C-alpha positions as CSV (number, residue, x, y, z in Angstrom):
1,X,0.0,0.0,0.0
2,X,1.6,3.3,-1.0
3,X,2.5,5.7,1.8
4,X,0.6,9.0,1.9
5,X,3.3,11.7,1.4
6,X,3.0,15.4,1.2
7,X,3.8,17.1,-2.1
8,X,7.2,18.3,-0.8
9,X,8.1,14.8,0.4
10,X,7.0,13.4,-2.9
11,X,9.2,15.8,-4.8
12,X,12.2,15.0,-2.6
13,X,11.6,11.2,-2.7
14,X,12.2,10.9,1.1
15,X,9.8,11.0,4.0
16,X,10.7,11.6,7.6
17,X,8.8,9.0,9.5
18,X,8.9,7.9,13.2
19,X,11.1,4.9,13.4
20,X,11.0,2.6,16.4
21,X,14.0,0.3,16.7
22,X,13.5,-2.7,19.0
23,X,15.2,-2.2,22.3
24,X,16.0,1.5,21.7
25,X,14.1,4.7,22.6
26,X,11.7,6.0,19.9
27,X,13.4,8.6,17.7
28,X,13.0,10.0,14.2
29,X,15.0,8.3,11.5
30,X,15.5,8.9,7.8
31,X,13.7,6.3,5.6
32,X,14.4,5.9,1.9
33,X,11.4,5.1,-0.2
34,X,13.5,3.2,-2.6
35,X,15.2,0.7,-0.2
36,X,13.1,1.3,2.9
37,X,16.2,1.0,5.0
38,X,16.4,2.7,8.4
39,X,19.3,4.8,9.6
40,X,19.7,3.1,13.0
41,X,21.5,4.7,16.0
42,X,24.9,3.2,16.9
43,X,24.7,1.0,20.1
44,X,26.4,2.2,23.3
45,X,29.7,0.9,24.6
46,X,29.4,-2.7,25.9
47,X,29.5,-3.3,29.6
48,X,32.5,-5.6,30.4
49,X,30.2,-7.5,32.8
50,X,27.7,-8.5,30.1
51,X,27.2,-12.2,30.1
52,X,28.1,-12.6,33.8
53,X,24.6,-13.3,35.1
54,X,23.8,-9.9,36.4
55,X,20.9,-9.9,38.9
56,X,18.5,-7.0,38.2
57,X,17.3,-5.3,41.4
58,X,19.5,-7.4,43.7
59,X,19.9,-4.3,45.9
60,X,17.3,-1.6,46.4
61,X,19.8,1.2,46.5
62,X,23.5,2.0,46.5
63,X,23.3,2.2,50.3
64,X,21.9,-1.3,50.5
65,X,24.8,-2.5,48.3
66,X,27.4,-0.9,50.6
67,X,25.8,-2.5,53.6
68,X,25.9,-5.9,51.8
69,X,29.6,-5.4,51.1
70,X,30.1,-4.7,54.8
71,X,28.3,-7.9,55.8
72,X,30.2,-10.0,53.3
73,X,33.5,-8.8,54.7
74,X,32.6,-10.4,58.1
75,X,33.5,-14.0,58.4
76,X,36.3,-15.8,56.5
77,X,37.8,-12.6,54.8
78,X,37.9,-10.7,58.1
79,X,39.3,-13.7,60.1
80,X,42.1,-14.5,57.6
81,X,43.2,-10.9,57.0
82,X,42.9,-10.0,60.6
83,X,45.1,-12.9,61.6
84,X,47.7,-11.8,59.0
85,X,47.8,-8.3,60.5
86,X,48.1,-9.7,64.0
87,X,51.3,-11.3,62.6
88,X,52.3,-8.0,61.1
89,X,51.8,-6.1,64.3
90,X,54.1,-8.6,66.0
91,X,56.7,-8.1,63.4
92,X,56.6,-4.3,64.0
93,X,57.1,-4.9,67.7
94,X,60.0,-7.3,67.0
95,X,61.7,-4.8,64.8
96,X,61.8,-2.3,67.7
97,X,59.4,0.1,66.1
98,X,56.6,2.1,67.6
99,X,53.0,0.9,67.2
100,X,52.1,4.2,65.5
101,X,54.5,3.4,62.7
102,X,52.8,0.1,62.1
103,X,49.4,1.8,62.2
104,X,50.6,4.5,59.7
105,X,51.8,1.8,57.4
106,X,48.5,0.0,57.4
107,X,46.6,3.3,57.1
108,X,48.5,4.6,54.1
109,X,49.9,1.4,52.3
110,X,47.3,-1.3,52.9
111,X,49.2,-4.1,51.2
112,X,50.8,-6.7,53.5
113,X,53.8,-7.8,51.3
114,X,55.0,-4.2,50.8
115,X,54.5,-3.4,54.5
116,X,56.6,-6.4,55.5
117,X,59.4,-5.4,53.1
118,X,59.4,-1.9,54.5
119,X,59.6,-3.1,58.1
120,X,62.3,-5.6,57.4
121,X,64.5,-3.3,55.4
122,X,64.1,-0.4,57.9
123,X,65.0,-2.6,60.8
124,X,68.1,-3.8,58.9
125,X,69.2,-0.1,58.5
126,X,68.3,0.3,54.8
127,X,68.3,3.8,53.4
128,X,65.0,5.5,52.7
129,X,65.6,5.3,48.9
130,X,66.2,1.6,49.1
131,X,63.1,1.0,51.2
132,X,60.9,3.1,48.9
133,X,62.3,1.3,45.8
134,X,61.7,-2.1,47.3
135,X,58.2,-1.3,48.4
136,X,57.4,0.2,45.0
137,X,58.5,-3.0,43.2
138,X,56.6,-5.2,45.7
139,X,53.4,-3.3,45.2
140,X,53.7,-2.9,41.4
141,X,51.3,-5.8,41.1
142,X,48.5,-3.5,42.4
143,X,48.6,-1.5,39.1
144,X,47.3,-4.3,36.8
145,X,44.9,-5.4,39.5
146,X,43.4,-1.9,39.6
147,X,43.3,-1.7,35.8
148,X,41.4,-5.0,35.6
149,X,38.9,-4.1,38.3
150,X,38.1,-0.5,37.4
151,X,35.9,-1.3,34.3
152,X,33.6,-3.2,36.5
153,X,33.2,-0.4,39.0
154,X,32.5,2.5,36.6
155,X,29.0,3.8,36.4
156,X,27.5,6.9,34.8
157,X,27.3,9.9,37.1
158,X,29.9,8.8,39.6
159,X,32.4,11.5,40.5
160,X,36.0,10.7,39.5
161,X,37.3,11.4,43.0
162,X,35.4,8.4,44.4
163,X,37.4,6.0,42.1
164,X,40.7,7.5,43.3
165,X,39.6,7.3,46.9
166,X,38.4,3.7,46.9
167,X,41.3,2.5,44.7
168,X,43.1,2.4,48.1
169,X,41.2,-0.8,48.8
170,X,42.6,-2.6,45.8
171,X,44.5,-5.2,47.8
172,X,44.4,-9.0,47.4
173,X,41.3,-9.9,49.5
174,X,39.1,-6.9,48.4
175,X,40.2,-7.2,44.8
176,X,39.4,-10.9,44.6
177,X,35.9,-10.3,46.1
178,X,35.4,-7.4,43.7
179,X,36.3,-9.4,40.6
180,X,34.0,-12.2,41.7
181,X,30.9,-10.2,42.9
182,X,30.8,-6.8,41.2
183,X,30.2,-8.1,37.7
184,X,27.0,-9.7,38.9
185,X,25.6,-6.4,40.2
186,X,24.0,-3.5,38.6
187,X,26.5,-0.8,37.5
188,X,25.4,1.8,40.1
189,X,25.7,-0.8,42.9
190,X,29.2,-2.1,42.2
191,X,31.4,0.8,43.6
192,X,29.2,1.1,46.8
193,X,29.5,-2.7,47.4
194,X,33.3,-2.6,46.9
195,X,33.6,0.4,49.2
196,X,31.6,-1.2,51.9
197,X,33.7,-4.4,51.7
198,X,37.0,-2.7,51.6
199,X,36.3,-0.1,54.3
200,X,35.3,-2.9,56.7
201,X,38.5,-4.9,56.1
202,X,40.8,-1.9,56.2
203,X,39.3,-0.6,59.5
204,X,39.6,-4.1,61.0
205,X,43.3,-4.3,59.9
206,X,44.1,-1.1,61.8
207,X,42.7,-2.7,65.0
208,X,44.5,-6.1,64.5
209,X,47.8,-4.3,63.7
210,X,47.6,-2.7,67.2
211,X,46.4,-6.0,68.7
212,X,49.3,-7.9,67.3
213,X,51.8,-5.3,68.5
214,X,50.6,-5.6,72.1
215,X,50.3,-9.4,72.0
216,X,53.8,-9.8,70.5
217,X,55.3,-11.2,73.7
218,X,52.6,-13.9,73.9
219,X,53.1,-15.3,70.4
220,X,56.0,-17.5,69.5
221,X,58.0,-16.5,66.4
222,X,56.8,-19.4,64.2
223,X,53.2,-18.5,65.0
224,X,53.7,-14.9,63.9
225,X,55.2,-16.0,60.6
226,X,52.4,-18.5,60.1
227,X,49.8,-15.9,60.6
228,X,51.4,-13.6,58.0
229,X,51.2,-16.3,55.3
230,X,47.5,-17.1,55.9
231,X,46.4,-14.3,53.5
232,X,48.2,-15.6,50.4
233,X,46.9,-19.1,51.1
234,X,43.4,-17.7,51.3
235,X,43.9,-15.8,48.1
236,X,44.9,-19.0,46.3
237,X,42.0,-20.9,47.6
238,X,39.5,-18.2,46.5
239,X,40.8,-18.5,42.9
240,X,40.7,-22.3,43.1
241,X,37.1,-22.2,44.2
242,X,36.2,-20.0,41.3
243,X,37.0,-22.6,38.7
244,X,34.9,-20.9,36.0
245,X,37.8,-18.7,35.0
246,X,40.2,-21.1,33.2
247,X,43.0,-18.6,33.0
248,X,43.2,-18.3,36.8
249,X,43.4,-22.0,37.3
250,X,46.0,-22.4,34.5
251,X,48.1,-19.6,36.2
252,X,48.0,-21.4,39.6
253,X,48.9,-24.8,38.1
254,X,51.8,-23.5,36.0
255,X,53.0,-21.4,38.9
256,X,52.9,-24.4,41.3
257,X,54.9,-26.4,38.8
258,X,57.5,-23.8,38.0
259,X,58.0,-22.2,41.4
260,X,60.1,-24.9,43.2
261,X,62.7,-25.5,40.5
262,X,63.0,-21.8,39.7
263,X,63.5,-21.1,43.4
264,X,66.4,-23.6,43.5
265,X,68.0,-22.0,40.4
266,X,67.6,-18.4,41.8
267,X,66.3,-17.9,45.3
268,X,66.4,-14.1,44.8
269,X,64.5,-14.0,41.5
270,X,62.7,-17.3,41.3
271,X,59.4,-16.0,42.6
272,X,59.3,-13.0,40.2
273,X,60.3,-15.2,37.2
274,X,57.6,-17.7,38.2
275,X,54.9,-15.1,38.3
276,X,55.9,-13.6,35.0
277,X,56.1,-17.0,33.2
278,X,53.1,-18.6,34.8
279,X,50.9,-15.5,34.1
280,X,52.1,-15.2,30.5
281,X,51.7,-18.9,29.7
282,X,48.2,-19.0,31.2
283,X,47.1,-15.8,29.4
284,X,48.4,-17.1,26.0
285,X,46.9,-20.6,26.6
286,X,43.5,-19.1,27.6
287,X,43.5,-17.1,24.3
288,X,44.6,-20.0,22.1
289,X,42.4,-22.8,23.4
290,X,39.0,-21.4,22.3
291,X,40.4,-20.7,18.9
292,X,41.4,-24.3,18.4
293,X,38.0,-25.5,19.6
294,X,36.3,-23.2,17.0
295,X,38.7,-24.3,14.3
296,X,37.9,-28.0,15.1
297,X,34.1,-27.3,14.8
298,X,34.5,-25.5,11.5
299,X,36.7,-28.2,9.9
């Protein structure tokens, strides 16, 4: 059936008609009478969390998401990280430093490996430049962790200063929880959840640092060291439990196989070399395996 067009539209050969594109807001689009093709709007940038089983309406508000993060921090994450910082407080006491230095370290540089390096080198009489360089190298891992997490935390209308503020909480435990939980949330609830989770753990670590300092005389040395290593063990178990991500499992397996022999070859550099090799091999394998599977199906 011919379309009723005005004389002007007939002379031009083009009519401006309302065009409703499925899934997009109604807008006016140019429709050619010859081909009847619609000029469609370009789709928005894809959310990196698409396909990760988001739960619409899981929280009623950002405040509810923050409270949920606070509640999730209680339990195993708080116990493990708290025990590790009890060990750190004992190390501060054993190094002959004041409790306020230990608390300042936890307040400003919430990353246990770097804090331990700072305390050990300072107690051995290392220069300030040496301590700063060693801590910077130890905490360099936090940069790729932040880069990988930030796309899941971004939401429209969030001030930039909030990202800078809460990036302080990008440490092993909070990062692992953020990578596992935040992609399943609505975009506006992700940063509040991460903030609630991280603030709870960070505050608790300040308390347990002081607790470990004043309990140092009651804890044997081997117990103190054992408490410090609880956190990396927990971190490893979190990734093992999340077996959906093949790349993480590959990195853990390859690292476990390469770590002991490389430590024998170079005790000073073995751990660093293991991390670089295991991560690179797992990343390359994770990219290559799906391609082979597709090629096999196409053949």
